[in-house]
C-alpha positions in Angstrom: 25.8 159.8 371.3 24.6 162.8 369.1 21.1 163.8 368.1 21.2 162.1 364.8 22.3 158.7 366.3 26.0 158.4 365.1 28.4 158.2 368.0 31.1 161.0 368.1 29.5 162.9 365.2 30.2 166.5 365.4 27.6 169.0 363.8 28.9 171.6 361.7 27.6 174.5 363.6 28.9 173.1 366.6 32.7 172.9 365.3 32.4 176.3 363.7 31.3 177.7 367.1 34.3 176.4 368.8 36.7 177.8 366.1 35.0 181.0 366.7 35.3 181.2 370.5 39.2 180.4 369.9 39.8 183.0 367.2 37.8 185.6 369.3 39.6 185.0 372.4 43.1 185.4 370.6 41.7 188.5 369.0 41.1 189.8 372.5 44.6 188.5 373.8 46.4 190.3 370.9 44.5 193.6 371.3 45.5 193.5 375.1 49.0 192.5 374.3 49.2 195.4 371.9 47.8 197.7 374.5 50.3 196.3 377.2 53.2 196.7 375.1 53.0 200.5 374.9 54.1 200.4 378.7 51.0 202.8 379.5 49.3 200.4 381.7 50.2 199.9 385.3 51.3 196.7 386.6 48.3 195.5 388.8 46.0 196.2 385.3 48.4 194.0 383.4 48.4 191.4 386.0 44.6 191.3 386.6 43.5 191.6 383.2 46.4 189.2 382.0 45.2 186.6 384.6 41.7 186.9 383.4 42.5 186.2 379.8 44.8 183.4 380.6 42.1 181.5 382.8 39.8 182.1 379.8 42.2 180.3 377.6 42.4 177.4 380.2 38.6 177.0 380.0 38.9 177.1 376.3 41.4 174.5 376.0 39.8 172.3 378.8 36.4 172.7 377.0 34.7 174.0 380.0 32.1 176.7 380.4 31.9 179.3 383.0 29.3 182.1 382.5 28.6 184.8 385.0 24.8 184.9 385.6 23.3 188.2 384.2 22.3 189.9 387.6 25.9 189.6 388.6 27.0 191.5 385.5 24.4 194.3 386.4 25.6 194.3 390.0 29.3 194.4 389.0 28.4 197.3 386.7 27.3 199.5 389.4 29.8 198.6 391.6 32.2 199.9 389.0 30.4 203.2 388.4 31.6 204.2 391.9 35.1 202.8 391.4 35.4 204.9 387.9 35.1 207.9 390.0 37.5 207.0 392.6 39.8 205.8 389.9 39.7 209.3 388.3 40.1 211.7 391.4 42.0 209.2 393.6 44.2 206.7 391.7 44.7 207.4 388.1 44.0 211.1 387.8 43.7 210.9 384.0 40.6 210.6 382.1 42.7 208.5 379.4 44.0 206.1 382.0 40.8 205.8 383.7 38.8 204.9 380.6 41.2 202.2 379.5 40.5 200.6 382.9 36.8 200.8 382.2 37.2 199.2 378.9 39.5 196.5 380.1 36.8 195.8 383.1 34.1 195.5 380.5 35.9 193.3 378.4 36.6 190.9 381.1 33.0 191.0 382.7 31.5 190.3 379.0 34.2 187.7 378.3 32.8 185.7 381.0 29.1 186.5 380.3 28.8 186.3 376.4 25.9 184.5 375.3 24.4 186.3 372.4 25.6 187.6 369.1 25.9 191.3 370.3 27.9 190.1 372.9 30.3 188.5 370.6 30.1 191.7 368.4 30.9 193.8 371.5 34.2 192.0 372.4 35.3 192.5 368.9 34.5 196.3 369.2 36.6 196.6 372.6 39.6 194.4 370.9 39.6 197.1 368.3 39.4 199.9 370.9 42.6 198.4 372.8 44.4 198.6 369.5 43.2 202.1 368.9 44.3 203.0 372.4 47.7 201.7 371.8 47.9 203.6 368.5 47.6 206.7 370.5 49.8 205.8 373.3 52.7 204.6 371.4 54.8 205.3 368.3 56.9 202.5 368.3 57.6 200.4 365.5 56.9 197.3 367.7 53.2 198.1 367.1 53.3 197.5 363.5 54.1 193.8 364.3 51.5 193.8 367.1 49.0 195.3 364.8 49.7 192.6 362.1 49.0 189.8 364.3 45.7 191.8 365.4 44.5 192.0 361.6 45.5 188.3 361.2 43.2 187.1 364.0 40.4 189.9 363.1 40.4 188.4 359.5 39.9 184.8 360.9 37.4 186.0 363.5 35.2 187.7 361.0 35.3 184.9 358.7 34.2 182.5 361.2 31.5 185.0 362.4 30.2 185.0 359.0 30.4 181.2 358.6 28.5 181.0 362.1 25.9 183.1 361.0 25.2 181.4 357.8 25.2 178.0 359.5 22.7 179.0 362.0 20.4 180.6 359.4 20.9 177.7 357.0 17.6 176.0 356.1 19.4 172.8 355.2 21.7 171.7 357.7 25.2 169.8 356.8 25.7 166.2 358.2 27.3 165.8 361.3 31.0 164.4 360.6 32.8 162.0 362.5 36.0 162.6 360.6 38.2 165.0 362.4 40.3 165.4 359.2 37.4 167.3 357.7 37.3 170.0 360.2 41.3 170.3 360.3 41.0 170.7 356.7 38.4 173.7 357.3 40.9 175.2 359.8 43.9 174.8 357.5 41.8 176.6 354.7 41.0 179.4 356.9 44.8 179.5 358.1 46.0 179.6 354.4 43.2 182.5 353.3 43.6 184.7 356.3 47.2 185.6 355.6 46.6 186.4 352.1 43.9 188.6 353.0 45.8 190.3 355.5 48.8 190.8 353.0 46.2 192.5 350.5 44.7 194.5 353.0 48.2 196.0 354.1 49.2 196.6 350.5 46.1 198.5 349.9 46.2 200.5 353.0 50.0 201.2 352.2 48.9 202.4 348.9 46.2 204.5 350.4 48.6 205.8 353.2 51.1 207.1 350.8 49.2 208.4 348.1 46.3 209.9 350.0 47.1 213.7 350.3 48.2 214.5 353.9 46.4 217.1 356.0 48.2 216.9 359.4 51.1 215.3 360.9 52.6 214.7 364.6 52.6 212.4 367.3 48.9 212.0 368.8 50.7 211.2 372.2 52.9 214.2 372.2 49.9 216.1 373.8 50.1 213.7 376.9 52.6 214.7 379.7 56.0 213.6 379.5 56.9 212.9 383.3 60.4 213.5 384.3 61.8 214.8 381.0 59.1 217.5 380.6 59.8 218.6 383.8 63.6 218.5 383.3 63.3 221.0 380.7 60.9 223.5 381.6 61.4 227.4 383.1 62.1 225.9 386.8 64.3 223.1 387.4 65.1 221.6 390.9 68.5 220.2 391.6 68.6 216.3 390.8 66.1 216.5 388.1 68.5 216.0 385.5 69.9 213.3 387.3 66.5 211.5 387.7 66.4 211.8 383.6 69.7 210.3 383.0 69.1 206.9 384.7 66.7 206.1 381.8 67.9 204.9 378.8 64.9 205.7 376.5 65.5 207.2 373.2 64.7 211.0 373.1 65.7 212.0 369.4 67.6 211.3 366.3 69.7 214.0 365.0 71.1 213.9 361.5 73.9 216.4 360.3 74.2 217.3 356.8 77.5 215.6 355.4 78.3 213.8 358.4 78.5 210.2 357.6 81.1 208.9 360.4 79.9 210.6 363.6 82.4 213.6 363.6 80.7 215.8 365.8 80.7 216.0 369.6 78.0 219.2 370.2 75.6 219.9 372.8 72.0 220.3 372.2 70.7 223.5 374.0 67.5 223.4 375.8 66.7 226.0 378.4 69.4 228.6 379.9 68.5 229.0 383.4 69.9 232.3 385.2 67.8 232.6 388.5 69.0 230.3 391.5 67.4 230.3 394.9 69.9 227.5 396.2 68.1 224.5 395.3 66.2 225.5 392.1 67.5 227.1 388.9 64.6 229.1 386.9 64.3 231.1 383.7 62.7 234.4 384.5 63.1 236.0 380.9 60.1 236.6 378.9 59.6 235.1 375.7 58.9 237.0 372.3 57.7 235.8 369.3 59.8 235.2 366.2 58.4 236.2 363.0 57.8 233.8 360.2 59.4 234.1 356.9 57.5 233.9 353.7 59.2 230.4 353.1 57.8 229.1 356.5 61.1 229.3 358.3 61.9 231.2 361.3 65.4 233.5 361.6 66.7 233.2 365.1 68.4 236.5 366.3 70.9 236.9 369.1 68.8 237.5 372.0 71.8 239.4 374.0 73.3 242.6 373.1 76.8 242.7 371.4 78.1 241.1 368.3 79.8 237.6 368.4 83.2 238.4 366.6 84.9 235.1 366.7 87.1 234.7 363.8 86.4 230.9 363.3 83.1 229.6 363.1 81.7 226.2 361.5 78.3 226.4 360.0 76.1 223.3 360.2 72.6 222.1 359.1 70.9 219.2 360.8 67.6 217.8 361.0 66.0 216.6 364.4 63.2 213.9 365.1 61.8 214.0 368.7 60.0 211.6 370.4 56.8 212.6 372.0 58.2 213.8 375.3 55.7 216.5 376.0 58.4 219.4 376.2 57.9 222.3 374.1 61.6 223.2 373.8 63.5 222.9 370.6 67.0 221.5 371.1 69.4 223.2 369.0 73.2 223.4 368.6 75.0 226.6 369.9 74.1 230.1 368.2 70.9 228.7 366.0 70.2 230.9 363.0 67.4 229.4 361.2 64.5 226.8 362.4 62.2 225.2 359.7 59.1 222.7 360.5 55.6 222.9 360.5 55.1 225.2 363.4 52.8 228.4 363.5 54.2 230.1 366.4 57.8 230.1 367.7 59.0 231.9 370.6 62.5 232.8 372.1 63.9 234.3 375.3 67.0 236.3 376.1 68.9 233.2 377.1 68.7 231.8 373.7 66.1 229.0 374.4 63.5 228.5 371.4 60.0 227.4 372.4 57.0 226.0 370.5 53.8 227.9 371.2 51.7 226.0 368.6 49.0 223.9 370.7 48.4 221.8 367.4 51.7 221.0 366.2 53.9 219.7 369.1 57.5 219.4 368.7 58.1 216.5 366.4 60.6 216.8 363.4 62.3 220.2 362.5 65.4 221.3 360.6 67.8 224.1 361.7 71.0 225.8 360.9 73.4 227.0 363.3 76.8 228.5 363.5 79.2 226.8 365.9 81.7 229.4 367.3 85.6 228.2 367.6 87.0 230.6 369.8 90.7 230.6 370.9 92.1 231.0 374.3 93.8 234.3 373.3 90.5 235.5 371.9 88.8 235.2 375.1 91.8 236.4 377.3 91.7 239.4 375.3 88.2 240.5 376.1 86.5 243.5 374.7 84.3 246.5 375.9 82.5 246.3 379.4 79.9 243.9 379.9 76.5 245.2 379.7 74.6 246.3 382.2 71.8 244.0 381.4 74.1 240.8 381.4 75.0 241.8 385.0 71.6 242.3 386.3 70.4 239.1 385.0 73.5 236.7 385.6 75.0 237.7 388.9 72.2 236.9 391.1 73.2 234.6 394.2 71.1 233.7 397.5 72.5 233.3 400.7 75.2 230.7 400.5 77.8 229.3 402.6 80.8 231.5 402.7 83.2 228.8 402.0 82.2 228.6 398.5 83.3 232.1 397.8 86.7 231.4 399.7 86.9 228.3 397.5 86.7 230.1 394.4 89.0 233.0 395.4 91.6 230.1 396.3 91.2 228.5 392.9 91.7 231.5 390.8 94.1 233.3 392.7 96.7 233.1 389.9 94.6 233.9 387.0 94.6 237.4 385.6 91.4 237.4 383.7 88.0 236.0 383.2 89.0 233.2 380.8 91.5 231.8 382.9 89.3 232.0 385.9 86.6 230.1 384.7 89.1 227.4 383.2 90.5 227.0 386.4 87.3 226.5 388.1 86.4 224.0 385.3 89.4 222.1 385.7 89.4 222.1 389.5 86.0 220.6 389.4 86.6 217.9 386.8 89.8 216.6 388.3 89.1 217.0 392.5 85.4 215.5 392.4 83.7 212.4 391.1 80.6 211.6 389.0 77.8 209.7 390.3 74.1 209.3 389.5 73.4 208.1 392.8 71.2 211.0 394.4 71.1 211.9 398.2 68.1 210.5 400.1 67.3 214.0 401.4 67.8 217.4 399.8 70.5 219.3 402.0 69.6 222.9 403.1 72.6 224.0 400.9 73.2 221.4 397.8 76.2 223.2 396.3 77.9 223.3 399.7 77.1 219.9 400.5 78.4 218.7 397.0 81.9 220.9 397.5 82.8 220.3 401.1 81.0 217.0 402.2 80.0 214.5 399.5 82.8 215.4 396.7 80.6 213.6 394.1 77.4 214.2 391.9 76.0 214.2 388.9 76.1 217.0 386.1 73.7 219.4 387.6 76.0 220.0 390.8 79.0 220.4 388.7 77.3 222.9 386.8 75.8 224.9 389.6 79.1 224.9 391.9 80.8 226.3 388.8 78.1 229.0 388.1 77.8 230.1 391.6 81.6 230.4 392.0 81.9 232.5 388.9 79.3 234.7 390.1 80.9 235.1 393.5 83.8 236.3 391.5 81.6 238.9 389.6 81.8 237.2 386.4 78.4 236.6 384.9 77.3 232.8 384.5 74.4 230.7 383.7 73.3 227.0 384.0 72.2 225.5 380.5 70.1 222.1 380.4 70.0 220.1 377.2 71.8 216.9 376.0 75.0 215.8 375.0 75.6 214.0 371.4 74.9 210.5 371.8 75.5 207.2 370.1 76.3 207.5 366.3 74.2 205.0 364.0 76.2 204.4 360.9 73.4 202.5 359.4 71.1 205.7 359.1 74.0 208.3 359.7 72.2 209.4 362.9 72.9 210.5 366.5 70.6 208.4 368.7 70.2 210.8 371.8 68.7 209.1 375.0 67.7 210.3 378.2 70.7 209.1 379.8 72.4 211.7 377.4 70.9 214.6 379.0 73.3 217.2 380.6 73.8 220.5 382.3 76.6 222.7 381.7 77.8 226.5 382.3 77.7 229.5 379.8 80.0 232.4 380.7 79.9 235.9 379.1 82.8 237.5 377.5 82.6 240.9 376.2 82.5 241.1 372.5 82.1 237.6 372.1 79.0 236.6 373.7 78.2 233.2 375.7 81.0 230.5 375.8 80.3 227.1 377.2 82.2 225.4 379.8 81.6 221.9 381.2 83.2 221.1 384.3 81.6 217.7 384.7 84.2 214.8 384.2 84.2 212.9 381.0 82.5 209.3 381.5 83.8 206.3 379.6 81.8 205.5 376.7 79.8 202.2 376.7 81.3 199.2 375.5 80.7 197.9 371.8 79.2 194.5 371.8 77.3 192.4 369.3 74.0 193.1 371.2 74.8 196.8 370.8 75.4 196.4 367.2 72.2 194.4 366.8 70.3 197.3 368.6 71.6 199.6 366.0 69.8 197.7 363.4 66.6 197.7 365.4 66.9 201.3 366.0 67.3 202.1 362.1 64.1 200.4 361.7 62.3 202.2 364.2 63.7 205.4 362.9 62.6 204.6 359.6 59.1 203.6 361.1 58.9 207.2 362.7 60.2 209.3 359.8 58.1 207.6 357.2 55.0 206.4 358.9 54.4 208.4 362.1 55.7 211.6 360.6 54.3 211.3 357.2 53.1 214.4 355.7 52.9 216.5 352.6 56.5 217.2 352.8 57.2 213.5 352.6 54.9 212.9 349.8 56.7 215.6 347.9 60.1 214.2 348.5 58.9 210.7 347.8 57.4 212.0 344.4 60.5 213.9 343.5 62.7 211.0 344.4 60.5 208.6 342.3 60.6 211.0 339.4 64.3 211.6 339.6 64.8 207.8 339.7 62.7 207.2 336.8 64.5 209.9 334.5 67.8 208.4 335.7 66.6 205.0 334.8 65.6 206.2 331.3 68.9 208.0 330.8 70.8 204.9 331.6 68.6 203.1 329.2 69.4 205.4 326.4 73.1 205.7 327.2 73.2 201.9 327.1 71.5 201.9 323.7 73.8 204.5 322.3 77.0 202.7 323.3 75.7 199.3 322.1 74.0 200.5 319.0 77.0 200.1 316.9 77.9 196.8 318.2 74.5 195.4 317.7 74.3 196.6 314.0 77.6 195.1 313.5 76.6 191.7 314.9 73.5 191.9 312.9 75.4 192.5 309.3 77.9 189.7 310.5 74.9 187.1 311.2 73.3 188.1 307.7 76.4 187.6 305.9 77.1 184.1 307.7 73.6 183.1 307.0 73.8 183.9 303.2 77.0 181.9 302.7 75.4 178.7 304.2 71.6 179.1 303.6 70.8 175.2 303.5 72.6 174.6 306.8 70.9 177.7 308.5 67.6 176.4 307.0 68.0 173.2 308.6 69.1 174.5 312.0 66.4 177.0 312.1 63.8 173.9 311.4 65.4 171.8 313.9 65.4 174.7 316.6 61.7 175.3 315.8 60.9 171.6 316.1 62.6 171.5 319.5 60.9 174.6 320.6 57.5 172.9 319.8 58.5 169.8 321.3 59.5 171.7 324.6 56.3 173.5 324.5 54.1 170.3 324.1 56.1 167.6 326.1 53.5 167.9 328.8 50.7 167.3 326.2 52.9 164.4 324.4 53.7 162.7 328.0 49.9 162.7 328.8 48.9 161.3 325.3 51.3 158.6 325.9 50.0 157.7 329.2 46.5 157.5 327.9 47.7 155.2 325.1 49.3 153.0 327.7 46.2 152.9 330.1 44.1 152.4 326.9 46.2 149.3 326.1 45.6 148.0 329.6 42.4 149.5 331.2 42.4 147.0 334.0 45.7 148.4 335.6 43.6 151.7 336.0 40.1 150.8 335.7 38.5 154.1 336.7 40.8 156.4 334.2 40.6 153.6 331.5 36.9 153.4 331.4 36.7 157.2 331.0 39.2 157.2 328.1 37.4 154.2 326.2 33.9 155.9 326.9 35.3 159.2 325.3 36.5 157.2 322.3 32.9 155.4 322.4 31.1 158.8 322.1 33.3 160.2 319.4 32.9 157.1 317.2 29.1 157.3 317.8 29.2 161.1 316.8 30.9 160.0 313.4 28.1 157.5 312.9 25.4 160.4 313.3 24.5 159.5 317.1 25.9 162.7 319.2 25.7 163.1 322.7 25.2 166.3 323.9 27.3 167.5 327.2 24.2 167.7 329.1 23.1 164.3 328.7 23.7 161.2 331.0 24.7 157.8 329.6 21.2 156.6 329.8 19.5 159.4 328.3 22.0 159.0 325.4 20.9 155.3 325.1 17.5 156.3 325.1 18.0 159.0 322.1 19.3 156.2 319.8 16.5 154.7 317.7 18.5 151.5 316.1 17.7 148.9 318.4 20.9 146.9 317.5 23.1 149.6 318.0 21.3 150.6 321.3 22.1 147.3 322.6 25.7 147.4 321.9 25.8 150.6 323.3 24.1 149.7 326.3 26.4 146.8 327.1 29.3 149.1 327.0 27.9 151.8 329.0 27.0 148.9 331.6 30.7 147.9 331.8 31.7 151.5 331.7 29.9 152.3 334.6 31.0 149.4 336.7 34.7 150.1 335.9 34.4 153.9 336.4 32.4 154.1 339.4 33.1 150.6 341.0 36.7 150.3 340.0 36.2 147.0 338.5 39.3 145.8 336.4 37.3 142.9 334.9 34.5 145.2 333.3 37.4 147.7 332.1 39.1 145.0 330.4 36.0 144.3 328.4 35.9 147.8 327.0 38.2 147.3 324.3 36.6 144.3 322.8 33.3 145.7 323.0 34.6 149.2 321.3 35.8 147.1 318.4 32.2 145.4 318.0 30.7 148.8 317.9 33.3 150.0 315.4 32.5 147.1 313.1 28.9 147.6 312.9 28.0 149.9 309.9 
């Protein structure tokens, strides 16, 4: 029994409060879901916070209330201050992760202790902070869908928040309703209005986003550490690191080669060349030197090693790379890069040919480059050239103390070779055909990993193959080094881009040939390509969408705005040119048709005039068909007002008012029927109109068929009165 004495009546403020609590809960749930979808939260945090949110959802469904006493919230907050320090120094070790844990803890505590308006406002702010954190931690296109869901719930929540505030401050309260349909109608109205508002918000935001001048670009999360991928492409890489990277299928970069629409290239994308080996770790000891920036903003990359490259056949290529935020400061480039373009202020190279980004404000994201792919022949490399420079020998023949069997094996493999090219090719072929490929890493690192690979395990991944070849070549006095980078990945024919994943990480060998420079050898056995399935094809569509998202949303900058403006201008000019060309081609034909029509009309003017009148009549009839149908319906109802008393009464009352106006008794729009009667001075006329009005009101508001049937007769009596 409610306070107003009606059983089952629900006051409007109570109903709005229920809807508001559900909407706020869904807002928090979508905010946390957006944050969890980034993959940056640890499993324990996801499970604990998720359990708390689902328990809160159960309480809302069961319409039960569970509030933590305020003294408990203070006590829990003090405890978490101590835990925050332990989380920062001992558990998470990162300020962002620790702060996210703090925000989630405050959300859970406030979720079960919200009593006042400021608590609800605070929860709304926390939901927004979770989405903001997700925007920093991810660049995935899935974020757009999650953000749209969050915006929808935010619009619904703030609509109900305003309705809740207005209902609590209203001086006149609405009556309680026992009709559940009334409240469902309110919910459906909000459900229809909120998506429309979200669509308008997104359209307005898109217009602002694409038109507002851009002042910066790049991934925010690119400043965060990139884990295994970052450490796998640094100046010091331990054996096994590339193998750990290869166990992930995460996308690392997209590469588009100009003019390549079918995936015709199979290139390697160089990262860092490693020349120093201590038996377990390859290092890059070369010093970096800055590359001067040209007037047009590009960087000319010169050959870091002495000696000209004299290949007779080379293939120039130009390509664009879109990097994921992996945290590495290395530009991955095709062999023999010549020009690098991008929004970077400081670029450096080393003598190994690696190119680095030293601009802390513009991490490696998107860049364009040009390379010259050498196409040497075996004959050219066998002929050799002048002596190897001392600097090359000094930097690329170093060896630690290794198992003597390695050198003996190299001598055995190359016993029949007479030049360095044949020696390198023999070792490459020997490793490819005699050893197996596996990503299963040894549980413990042996004292001599290369010897263990060659004489005990007989299988490994690319690092072991490349290290074994480089060590054997050096034992023969041939300069060699290990290069890490990526193989060309899967080609997406939807975007004409190569999708390079972490599983495409690779290590290979470069050997120096006098007069020609460094030449690549790959002793790792070639693996089978993954089978093409419908699912893999569907993933290409998803990758195309994600690529568009990163290209035109995440990396949208001034360059994209200029390109978009040029494209729009070019399309507009092309459209205008096509229209003009169409007019030029069809002008004579249109003119001939017009002359023929004029001659035909002149020959039979009567027939064409009648046809034109009939056509005009049909057009007018079609334009007024609804009005005609409505008039016919009104006439039928006026003839039998008892079939629809309310509408019939309204029709006859309107006729009576028009009749009275013609007799001089005009009714103003603001007058009620009774006020109109009082304005008539003639008592006889007033009596007739009063009887008509009584029957009208009974039929109009009482749905009386008997009173409605009397209206035509009363109207006739009034019309006969002069």
